[in-house]
N, C-alpha and C positions, 0 to 999 in steps of 0.2 A: 251823292253829296255830302258833305261835311256838315256839323251838326255844331252848331252854335252855343255854349251855355253860358248864360248872363245872370247876377244875382238881382239884377234891376229885371223889373218885369214888365215884357216889351207894352204888354197893352195901356198897363195902369202906369210905370214909368216910373213904381214903389223897388224903396233898395230892400228887397225882403228879408235877406240873408244879414246885414248888419238892427235889422231892428227885431228879426229872427232873435240875436247872438245878445244884444241890449237884455230882449225876453229871458233867455235863459242865465246870463250872468246872474239877471233879478234871483232866477231860480238858484243859485249856484252858492248862494251866498251861504244857506244851510252847510253844504259840502264842502263847503271854507273856514266858517269855522270848525266843523269839525277835525279838520288838514290842518288847523294850526294849531289845536289842541295837542293835535298828536306830537306832531312837531315840537312843542312842551311835552311833550313827555317824554317822546324819544330822547329831547335832550339834554332831562332829568336823568332816566332811566341811563344815557352814555357818562354823563357824570358819577352817578352810584355803582356803574361798574371801573369806572376808575378807582374809584373810591376802593370797592372790594378789591382787585388788584390790588393798591397798597397795603390794603389789611394781611391779604393772604404774602406779599411781601413782608412783610412786619410780622405775621406769623412765624416766616420759615428763619427770620432773623432770634423773634425769643427762645420756638425750640431749640436754636442748639447752644441758645441760654442751661439749655434744661440734662442739656445730656453730660454725664460724667464725661466723657473724651473733652467736650471744653476745654475744664478745669485739668483734666491729667495729663495735659500738655508737659515736658520736659525741653528743658532744653542739656545737650547734653558736649561738653568739652575736656577736651584732652592736652595735661599739659607740660607734653612733648610728641606729637602728630609722626612725628619719625618714629616712635616704641610701638604707641596704639592708636588707633583714634575710637569714638563713639558714639555712634546713635541712639537716640530713645526714640521710647515710643508709649503711649498713652499709657495713666498708672506708673509710670515708672517710680522707682521709689531713688530720693529724694536727697541728695547729698554727697560727701564726700569716700574716696575710695580711692588707696592704694594701690597698683595691681603694679606689680614685679613680674616680665615676662623672662622667664629663667630660658626658656628655648621654643624655636618651632616645632612643628611637626616636622617630617622628617621623613625619608623614604630610607630600605635597606641595599646599600651598594657592598655588594665581596667580589674580589676579585682573586684568579687564580696565578698559583706560581708561572713563568715564564713559558711561553715557550716557542721554537726558534720558526717554527712556519704554519701559519694561519691557516694554509689550504692543500696544501700538499703534505705534512708530515700527520700521520696517524697518532689518537691520543692514547690506544694502545693496543694491540695485536688482536688482538681477539671481544666480540663484541662485552660490553659492560652496562648495566643498568645503572643510574643514576637517582636515590629517591628523592622528593621534594615534598615539606610538611610544612602545617602555620608552625610556627613559635612555642606555640600554645601545647606540641605537645614535648618542647622540653621539658626535664625534671626537676629543674630552676624554679624558684619563686624569685621576682622580686617587691617585696612586699613593700608598700609604701608608708611612709612615717605616720601617716594619720592614723590605719589600721594597725599600731602597732599599743599598748600598754590600754586594751581593754576597747581600745577605740574611742582613748580618749588623745593618743596620736604622743610627740613629744615636741616638747616648747622649743619652738625658733630665737636662735641667739647665738652670744659666739661663745666659745670654748678657746683657752689658753690652756698653753700644753707645754710642757717640762718634761726636757728629758733629764738621762743620767749627766751629761754634760754643763744643764743647768742656761739648755738653749731653747730660749722659746721660740713658739710660734703659736697664733691664732686662725681657728676656722671657723667659719662663718657658714651658720650652717639653713641660713636664711631660703637661702637659694637651692637646697638641697631636698631632693625627693625618696630616701628608701636607705637604708645599713646599709645597702652594700656604696654607696658611693658616698654616707660621711667613713669608714674606712679608707674608702681610696682619698677621701679627702685628707686621711692624716697619714697617711702614707705619703701623699704627696708633700708632705710641710717640708722632710730633709732632715727629719730629726731620729733621732736613733733610737728610733721608737713603729713598731711593728702591730696594725689596726686588723684585726679578719675577725669574717661573720661567722659567730654559731648558730647552735642549731634554737636559741630562744633569741639571742641580743648580737652582743659586741666583743672583742677579749681584746686586750691591750696590753699591748707586751712590750718595757727594758730590748732594748738590744746588746746591752752592753755586759760586760761578765761582772759581775755580784760579787763575786768572792772580794775582788781589788776594790769596787763601793759598796761595801755595803748598807753606808746608810744611804744614801744615792739611787731614788728608783724615781718613773712616772711620776706626774703628779698632773691634775687636766681640773682647771679651775673656772669657774663659771666671770662672762665678762659681762657688767650689769645685774640686773636684778632678778631676770630670767633663769630658772633653774635648769638649763640645759644638761649640766651633767647630769641630774637629778632623773631626766626625764628616760635619759640615755640609759640607766642601771648602773652606769657606772661611778659612785658616786660609795662605794667601799675603800676600805683599803689594802693598797697594796700585798698579794702574799707573789715572795720569791720570785717577787722582780713583773709581778703583771697583777694587771686590773683586768676580773670576768665579772664582769658583768650580770648583772640578773637577769631573767628570765619575763621578754617585754611582749613576746608573741603569745599574747593570753586571748581569752573571749572575757568581752563586760558585756555592758547594756548596751552601749556606743556600740558596738560591732556591728558593722554595716552586716547583713545577708550577704550579700550579694558577694563578700571577700571572704563567702565560708565555703571549706574545700577546696582552696586552691582556686578560688573567684569562678568558681560555678557553681556557687548559690545556690539556690532554694526558689521552686516555681510556686506556685499558689494556686489553688482550681477556682474555679465560679464560684464555690458553697463554701459548705465547711471542709476543715482538711484534715483533721484530725477526731477522731472518738475516743475516750477515756472511759475504763470500768475503774469502780474504785474496790476497795475491798469490803467498803459497808456498801455495798449490791448496787448502786447508783451508778448511774452515768453520764457523760453529756457531749456535746462538740461542740469544736471551735474554729469560728469563718479565723484568717489568716490575711486574708486577699489588703494589700494597703500597706502591711507590714513591711519597716524598712531595717529596724536595728533590733537586736536580740529583747534591748529593752520593751520594744514594743511589744513582744514576743511573749513574753516572760507575762507582761499585766494582759493580754485579752487572756489567755488559759486563765487566771488568776479571778478575771472578771467572770470568765464563762463558766466556771467552774462553784463560784464563789465560793476562793479559797481553798475548795477540798484539796487544790492538786498545786502541785507549783511546780515550774519548771526552772534550774540555776543554773550555774558555772559550774562544771568536776571542780575539785579541788587544785586539779593538775591545770586548770585554765588552759586544754587543750578541748574538751566535747563538755556535753550537756546533763542533766542528770533530774531524770523527775522523782518528785520527792510523792506518796499518798500523806495525807495529812487525818486522814478516816480513819473509825474502825470498825473492822469487820474482821470474818475469816472471809469473805472472795478475794477473790482473787484480783489484779493490778495490772492494769493492761493498756497499752496505747494503738490505735490502730490507727490506716489514712484512707486514705476514699480518691476513690479514682479520678483523674483527673489532675489531682497535685500530689505531686513529691515533696511535699512536708515531710513527709516524717523519715525518709531519706536523707531527704537536705540538711534534718538537721538531726541526724545522724543516729536517728534513735528505730531504723527499720533493723538493725540487728545485733540491739539494746542487750543489755545482761540484767534481770531481774531476782531481787532479793528482799527482802521483807519490807516489805512496800516501797524500793526506789529501785527506780527503773539506770541505769544508766549505758547514757549513749556513747556512741564509738565514735573516734576523734576526728573532728570536722578542720580541724586545723591543725595546716600543715607547719616547718619549719618557716623559719626569717627567708629562707634560700633554697628549700628545698620541699617536693611536694609531698604529698600522701602518695602510697603503693600502689592502695587499690583503685585507681584507674587504669593502672598498666593494664596491657595487653586489650585494650575495650572497655572496661573494667572488669573484664576474669582475674585480673590482679596476680599474683605469684604464688600458684600449690603450692608452696614452701611456709608464706605466712597466710593461709588461710584462704587463696585461691581458688581457684575452680579448674580442678584435675589439667593436669597439663604430659605430655605425651611428646618427648622428643621427635623431630618429623628428620629425616634423614634423605640423603639418595638408595637406602640399604631399606626405606619404611615399604611395607609391600602395600600395590594397590587397596588391596581386600581388603588393607587396613582403614580406609579414606574414610571420610566423613562418616566415622566412627562406626566402623567398620559395613558402613554398607557397601563402599568398592563404589570403583568406574564400573558403568555396563556396556561393552561394547558388544558391535552385534553380535556376535557369536555366543557373546552370552545371555545376550537376550536372547538370541534363539533355546539356545539352552533351556532358558528358564521358562520358556513358551512350550517345553516336550519332555516333559520329567521322565517322560519314561524312556525316552533315549531312544523317538526310534527313529530310522538312516534317512540325515540329511537336519536334522537336530538342534545343528550346533555341534562344532569337535573345537579340542584346544588348537592355536595355532589362527596362523593368517587365515583369511576369509575370501578376500580381497575385494571387499564390501568398503566402502571409506567412514571412520567413525568421525572422524574431521575435518572439515571444510576449512582450507585459510586460503583467503580470496586478499593478498595484498593489491597498494596502493597505485600499483604498474598496470594492474590489470590481470595478474599471475592468479593465476589459482592453484592448492595443491592438497589433493585425498588423501587422507591419510588412516591405512589400516593398523588401529593399535589392534587387535585381537594379539594374544601368546605372551605380553610384556605381564611382569610381576614385579618389578618394585619403581621408584618412579627415577632412578637411573636410566632404567630401560627407559621409561616413557621420555623422557627431557633424550634423550638420545636418539628415539624412533621419531620423535618431533623435530628436532631440530638434523634429522638427515634428511631428511622428508622435506625442509621448505628449502633447501636450499643455499644457505647463508644468506635467501630473502628478506626473512624474518628470523628470531633466534625466542629459547623459551628458557626463561627465566625459572628459579628455584626459590624464591626470595618474601620475606616473609610472611613465610608456614602457607605459603600458595604461588601456583601455577601464573606466569604472567608472560604476556605474549610481546614482542617489539616490531615491524613492519621497520626494517630498514631501505623502502624502494622510493622512490617518488613519481606522483602521477596526481591524476584527476581523480581518479576510482577512490574506492570506502576500504579501510581494511574490517574487513566483518572476520566472523568466525560462525559456524554451526553447524550443524552434528552430519551424518551421513543420511544416506535416501530412507528413507521409509519411518522417521521419528526418529535416528538417530540421536541418543541421549547423553554422549560423553560431553560435550558441548557443553550440554544446562548444565550438567554433572559437576563442573570441572568450574560453571561460572565466567564463560569465554563466551556466550551465545551471542548472538547481537555486533551492531555496528563499532566499533571500537573510535573510543574519542584520541586527540593527537594522537595516532599510530600505535599504542598499547592497548591492549584490552586485560586487563585486569581479575583474575580468577576470586573467588571464595579462598577461604578458610580453609586448608585443605582435615585439617581438625580430624588427628590418626587414633584407630582404639588402643588401648593399650591399659597394663592395671597402673592404679593408682602408687603415687611414689609420692609422700609429700615430705620428706627428711629437710629438716633445714641448716646442713652442716656439707660445707664445702672442703675440699681439701687441695692445697696448694700446695709444690711440689719447685724451689726456686730454681734458680741455674746453680747454686753453690748445693743443692744438694738438701736443702731445709724443708723439712716437711710441716707444716702448721695445718690444721683445722679448726676451721671459724664456721662457727654458731649464730646461724641472722635471724634466731627463731624469734620473737616479738616484734624485728627491726619495722617499720612504722614509715618511715622517710627513703629517699635516692640516701640521706645524709646519713641516715640509721646503715647501713651497708655499707659506704665509705669507711665513715669511721672503724666498724664492726673490723673489716681488714685492714687499717691503718694502725691501728691500735693492736695490734693479733700479731705483732711482729713476726712476720715471714717474710718479711726480706722483699717483699713489693709495696708499691703505692698504687692506693686506688684512686679514682677519680673519675667523672666526669667522663665519656669519650668526647670526640672531636665535634660531634655533631650538637650534643649534651642531651639526648634523648636514655640514653647508656650509661654505663657501665665498664671504666678501661682499667687496665692492671700494666704498670711498667718496673720490670724487673729491675731492682736494688743491687742486687742479693754481687752483686760481683764477680758472675761464676760463669762456666762459663758451658754449661748444661742447657739443656732445653727448659723453658719457666712450662710447668705440670699442671692444669687445673685440673678438676674432677670431679661430682659431686658426691661424698657418702653414699654408701648403701643406704637404698630407702630412699634415698631423695636426685629431684633431678635440675637442682637451683644454676650448679656448673652450665646446664645445659639452655637451659630459661635465659638465662641472662647472658647466652653467648659467649662463653668463656673456657668452657672446659673441651683441652684437646692439649695437643701440645706443639709449645711454640718457640720455634728456634729462633727469631730475632728478641724476644724476651720482654713481648711486648705486644699486647690483646684491646684488640678494642670491641669491647663488648656489643651486644646486636641493638637494635631499637628496642626501647619497652613497649612501643608503642597506645604511649600515654594517651587516654580517650578522655579527650578534653570537648567533647561535646555530648550536649545534652539536652533532656527537652530541656529545663530554664534558659540557654543556653541562649543569649542575648543576638541578634542577628548583627550588631553592632559591633559585639567584639571577633567576627567572624568578618568581618570589615565590608558588610552585603548590606545594601542598603532596600531598607522597604519597596517591594514596589507587585505587579497585576502578571500572573501569564495565564495562559491557560494549557490544560492537561486534555488531552487522546485518548482512552483505551482500549487496548484490542477491539473491543467491541462496535469502534467509531463513533462511544461515548464520549461529552466534552465537560470539562467545568471548570468554571474560571475560579484565581483564588490571587484575591486580593487582600495583601498583608501592611494596609495601612489599613482596614477597616474592624472595629469590635478589638484595637489592640491595648494594651496597657502601656500607662506614662513610659515606664522605660522602654520601650521599643518590643517588637517583635519578637518572639524567642523562635526554637526550633521545635521545639511542644505547638508552638502555635501556625508554622507551620504543617506540620503533621496533623492536627486536628481537623487544619481547614480542608487536607487534599480530605481526610478518612471520611469528610464529613457529605462527599460532594455525590456519594449513590453510584458510584461507575465500581469497575474491575482495575483499580489501582487501591492498592495499598501503601502508607508509611508509618517509619519509625526511624528509629538510631537506628546504624550499621553496625553490624557486629566487630567492630576495628574502634568503637565509637571514635570518628570523626566526619562522619558528615551523616546523611540522609541515604535511607535505603528506599526505594520506589519498588513494590511488587506484583506483578502482573498476577488478578484474578481468572481474568477473563479468556475465552476459547475463541474469538475473531483470531484473524487473522491481520490485523492494521496494525502499523506499525502503533509502536506509543511513543506520542508528541508534546514536549511539556517547551510552549516559549513563551517569551516575553511579550506582554502590550506595552509595558510603561516599567521603566528599568530594568535595571538587569540582575534581578533577584534570582531566578533561575537559574541563571549561567554562573554567577556568582556561588550559587552553592552545590556549581555540575551537576544540575540534573536536568537544563535545557538541552533541548535534542531533538531529533527524533533515529527512534531504534528500533531499525526490522531487522527482527527476528527474535528481540532481546526479552525475554521475561521477567528482569532482574535491573535495576539500574542504581547500581552504587556514586553515592557522588559523593565518596570519599574525599577531604579536603589533602590528601596525598598523594601525591604527582609523579608519579615513572616514564623516566625517558633511555631513553636506550643510545649509546653510540655505538653504533654499527660497526661492523667487522672496517678494516682501512679508514675507519672515520676522521674527517679531519677537525681538529677546531671549530672551523668554521659552519661548518657541518654540524655536532653539536652548539653551536650558539642557535640553529633555525631553529632546530629541533625543543629546545628548550622555549627559546619564544613561543611557536607552536604550537606545544603541550596540555594552550590553559592553563600553568598556575601559577599563571599572574606576574612572569617574572618577566622582563627585557634583557636578553641576553643578549652580546656582540663582542667583538673581537676590540683590544687596544693596543694603541702600539705605544710601550710607553718610553721609546726609544734607545733600553737599553740592548747592551752590547751582546753579542752571542744571541740571546731568548726573549727581547724586546715584542714576543706578540701573551696576552693575555685576556683570558676568557670572564670579561665585566657581566657581572645579574646584579640589576636593580628592579625593588619593585618596584609594580606595576604603577602602583596608589600608594601613597603615604598615609602612614600613622600605624601604631604598635600590632592590629591588627593584620597587618601585612606586611612583617618580617614573616620570614621563613627562615627554615633548615635544608642544609644539604646533608645529603650521605653520595660521597662521590663512584660507591658500588668498587674502589678498590682502582681508582683512575689516579690518585695521587697527584691531586687537583693543588693539594694543601692551602685551598680555599682561604680569606683572610676578609676579616668584616671594616670597612674603611667606613661607611658608620650604620647606624643602628637607624633601624625603624623604629620611630618613637612616635609618639602622641603630644602638640603641645603641651606645656606646664607653662602658669603660672600662681600667682601668689594674692590672693584678695585678699586684703583688710577689711576691714569692716566701716562704717562710717565716721569719719574721721583719724584714719587711719588703724591702726593697735595688729594682734599681731596675724599676720597672713594663712587664709588657709590653699592649700597645694588646692590647683583646679586641673586637669587633664581636658585636653580634649580633641578629636579625632580630624577636627582642621585647623586652620591659625583662625579661628572663630570662638569666643565665648560669649555663647548664647545662654540668657536668661540666670545668671552668675552672680547679676545683679538683675533683681526685677526690671523685667522692661528695656534691658540695653542689652542693644551687642558691642563688643569691642572686640575690634579685630587687630591681632597683634601681626605687628610690623618685622619688628629684628628683638632681638634677646638684647636685656641692658644688668645690668646690676644697677641701675638706679630705679627707682621706683613709681613708674608714673601716677598723677591724680588725675581721676578723673572725677568732674563735677557735676551731677544730675540733680537744676533745677529746676520750682514748678517754674513756667513757660509764662511769667504775667503780662507781656506780648501778645500771646495769645488770645486770654483772657481779651485783653484792651480790643484786641481787633474785634472781637464777634461782639464785642458793646458799644464800639463806636457803629458798627452795622447796623446794630438797633436803632441807637439813637439818632441815627442820621437818616434812620426810614421813617420812627417818628417823627423825625419834624420833614420830613417831608410832605408826607401825607397830614402833620396839620395845617402848612400853607396850606397846603391845594384845599384844604376846609374852607381856610380862613379867604381862598380866594373864592370861595363854590356859593360861601355864606357872606357875602360881605353887598354892600347898599354904598354907592355914591351919590351922595345929595348932588354932590355940580352938576352930576352929566345925566344924573338919574336914573344911572344903569343898576341894576340887581342880579347878583349871581344866581347861579342857575339853581342853587340850592338853597338861595335863601329863605329862610323861617323853617326849612323842612325836619321835622320828629327826628327822624334817622342818623343826620348829622349832627344833633345836639346829641344823642344820642351819646353816638359812638367816639366824639369828643369826651364828654364828661366822662365818662366812661375810665376812656387811657388813661386821664389825668391822675380818675380818682387812683390809679392802680400804680403810680409812677411816683403820686407826692406820696400818700398815706404809710406810715411807717408800717410793720406787723408787727407788732406788739409778740407773737405766736411764736418767733423765734427765739429759737435757746440760744444762738451762734452774739456774736461778738461786736454785728452791725443788723441793726432792721431797718435802714432806710436807704437810698439809694444816695439822701444829701449823708451819710457817713461816708461813701466810699469813690465821692467825688462828682456824682451827677443831679445835679440841679434844675427846675426849672429859672430860665434868666427873666429878661425886664418884658420881653416879647414875647414869651410864652412858648419858647422855644427850651428844649434839654440843652444841657452845657457840660459839656465831659470832662473834669479834669484830672488827662490820662495819670501827672505826674501819682498826687493824691490815691487812683485807681489801682494804681501799678506796686504801692506803697502799702495801700489795705490790702492787698492780695498777696504781698511778702511776707508780712506782717501776720496774718490768722487767712490762707487759701481756704479753712472746713468751712472760715464763718461767710466769705465772699460766696462760696460755691451753696451754700446753705443758703442766702439772699436770693438769690434768683432761683437755683434748682431744687427746695426744699418739696416736697411733696408729689415728684414727677414719677414716679410708682403709682401711686395711691390715685397718681391724676388719669393717666392713661387705662386704669385700670378702672374707674370711672368712666372713663368713655366709650368702655364698652355694654356697659351696660343699658339694656336696650330702655327708648322711651317709655317713660312711664314707670319700670322698674325702681322700686325704694331703695334709695340708699343705706348700706349698712348701719344700724345702730348703733350708736356715738354722737360724740361729740363734734360738732361741725370740723372739716379737718383744717389745717394751715397749710398755706402752701405757697413759696418763694413768688417775689416778683413777677419771674419771666413764665413761671408755671401759672402763674393765676394770669397776666395776658394771654399767653396760650390759649386759658382754659375762655374767656373773654371773647376773643378775635372767632374761637371754636363758635359761641354761640351768635356769633353777629354774624360771619359766613358761609356757617354753614351748608348745607345745598338743599339741606329737606326743611330745616328750623330756623336758617339764619333768620336773624330779623332784617337784616343787607340785606339777603339774599330773595328773603319774602315780601322783600321794600319794593325790587328791581322783579321778578315774579307777578307781582300785583299790576307794576307800570304796562309788564307784558298782557296780562290779560286786559289790562285795558286799550291799550294800541290792539288789539289785533281784533274785541268789539268795536272798537272808532273804525277800523280799517270795515271790518263787514257792513255798518252804519254806511259810511262811503259808499263800498259797491253798491250797496242798493240806493241810492240819490242817486246816486252817477244813471241808474238803471233810469232811473225815474223820470231825471232830465232828457234822457236821452229818448227814452218814449214823446216826451213835450215834445222836443226838437222837429221830430220825427213828424206828430201833430200839427204843431205848425207850416212845416216844410210844405205837407201835404192840404190844408188850410191857405196856405198862401198863396199853390200851385192850383185850387181850387176856383179861388179867385181873379186868378188870371184868364182861365178860362169862361167865369162868367163872364168879366169883361171883354174878353174876345168876344161870346157871343152876343154879348150889348151890340160890342163895336162892327159887328156882321151885321148884326139886325138894322143896325142907325145902315149901315151903307146900303144893304136892299132896300131902303123903306127911301134914304134918295135917292137912288136908280131911278128907284117907281115913281118918285116922286118928279125927276127931271123926267122919263119919258112921259108922266102926265102931263106935262104942261107943253113939250113938243105938240104931244099930239093935240091938243085946245089953242094950240098958235097955228097948226098947221092946216 
């Protein structure tokens, strides 16, 4: 049967549950009081948390007003956004700047002569080798006007030019960058005047017959106040119808160090760069790091030596001179330190010393011509003090190669291992063992036995015969070069014969070739030194002239010596610009003959020696060494990045060219230092031709050397990236060779050039010309002067012409409020940091200047102040609600009378109302800049007054808010209880003071608001614990009452049962007695 439960006693009829609930309710009055108290506490805690959150919000707004970035914001506008636009960043230098965009960055584009067919006509009947190099290999300088006059430059302005007919034209120099452009500008005026660049300046000549008009000659007159004529050195009187300008190409205190040595500059080390020993017996060292001009170098030496040694410009303005100012009998000397090329860079490495003076070498080339010292990778010309030179020809004995070490073929190796001549130990002639193995891209492999050969001609003939036309060996630039003519998926690779054949490694050909061309090392034959400086020229008319080149220092010196000798020939730069060319002008019909006078080899080294039936000779490339340790990657068109390297032993390293490099950017010296610091079996240096890096393996393992770009393309751009199986040397020469194969077409040549890695995009274009419409078009893959290239067509007679030059962007930037512009170049169409804090984007060239305006952004300050004011008012409004009392409704605010609220309110108002007398600026209080307390106790802001105040004195507005922010931040780092530094109480700006105040209020450990919240939290927890204890007692009492009522029902039930029993007995008794 089911059970029935009722709260009403069955016996007693009492509703026990109701009685118990009433009794428990009386008992719970204590719990209810505690819970009510907790509700009040929680409401207060919630309100204080809300206050704390609003305080933190105000703190963030106040913190913004302590930061320089809030006040350093600028507005940036351009007066002509079609020419240039500008963006400003924090801290940009406010003012108006005049920017004239002279030109945008451009790529070099070169086209060849026309061909009748691009896909079937062979460009040459036999293989030819083309060579591409950087513009840095040219012998010409394009000295900017800013580098002239000792670094003081040339004044910008206009000059009026009058010829002998009194015809007048005006030349504006505001958009001219170099002396050559000045000469070109004069020559374009269509006057009877000719201008040309000389060794050190300009020459302006009258083209008239002066015998007819002796009283008239060329005149140059300044237009305006600027002395442009004088700064060009043309203010002297005409002599014989010409004005020969004074030497402008001199060094001075303002000379930029980067311009020395034809732009190769000076690289300083991490510590001292020069060490001096004086005749007085003492010495000192000097750290030149960070110096940018010669004047800074002069001053550093003077300061470090306390006046004992001085460095100054030589009397001729082309080099430097050290003077010992001490008195003594000791020697005077200077030396360099490892890691720095200051000694060589300043021309002091080969200096001559005499009587307390050390005279340095020339470190300034001609205005348009480079010094000859870096020719042939820095080896120079033997006749002019360079390294010894032995001419290389087809008759050169193989035994003389590599300084007499020769080639080691398999037979020679066997003979060397068998000095007693035992049978089978090596005999002359071919032995059937391969000395050179060549694998071409189409999968062919050629094993070449080179034993028994004695000359270079024989070596070339044997190799070419063995390759069967699939590849060709060339003798070019004093080295052996192999070019693959096949196509396929395979690699073009060269290796030695079996058992470690040495020929491939000795020739520098071993390993996987890049771009289908394997370039060997310099063959460097041995022979007697010949340093004579005279060359004999026999012209086509039979006239013989001996030209002495002793003392020549620049390429122009070589040309001028020949042209001044009356030899009947004209000398000039060759078509590539990297050597000397001769043209016979004698009118004879014999061959032009050029030879070195006995005791010399200069004609051979210049590539002019021989008999030339055409009357013309294109001299060889002088292989100008444009790469040095101090050469910046930017000047080579290389962007800094990160790459990994693996040596032959499998060990790896990482080269990060963005880390630990000078502000001017990473240099080749930085790359070398980082590679050599890896501690693996690879070493780096500048290569022997001075046009790139050389990586040499010192490991014994069989792993391929791998150099892989991780971020950027630095390794690829330096021509050292890739996997080099079997190679022990990686030559990162920036000179690239491309072969035109047998029967190769113009289209084939274009494809080979594009695939060569030379950084040139080649294609065939059809210009529509009748008969020969197809031209080879070559375009630099990137824009900027660093990506210009030269082309030696190897005798293909491409007659290439430049349609456009590789140039950096050029603009003239004036100072604040205008003024004379300063020429600024950029490798992109952006000028970054030229105006501090601004980036100017150049969009098109224009003769009209663009005004760039950078102004303090008062709107940004107003925005930040407004955010603070709104946050302040939002907080105070909420505090008013929480601390209010409504008498009509008798409603009290949650925080009415709370002392924390009173402290917060009074502290904040004191901070914003009271003036700060400790500030030194114009403004001492917020009311002075338009922030006041209104009638409802809320902050009010007058934006116009604020912005006017900021425009009037931005520094004082910033001080009013942010003064002492740094000191406050340092104070915040002190440990609690740590004493403040001795001294007066610091003065703080309003935002800093509020920030400090809010720190004190909201700090999670010590803040008064947070402490109040924490106290409430503890009280609530304690009350909850008390409630839990009281509830336990109440529950126990309920159980006891329930038990008692249950017992009562039991007793009553017993009594009821007993009564029933008694009733039954009584009934029975009465029945018994009645019966």
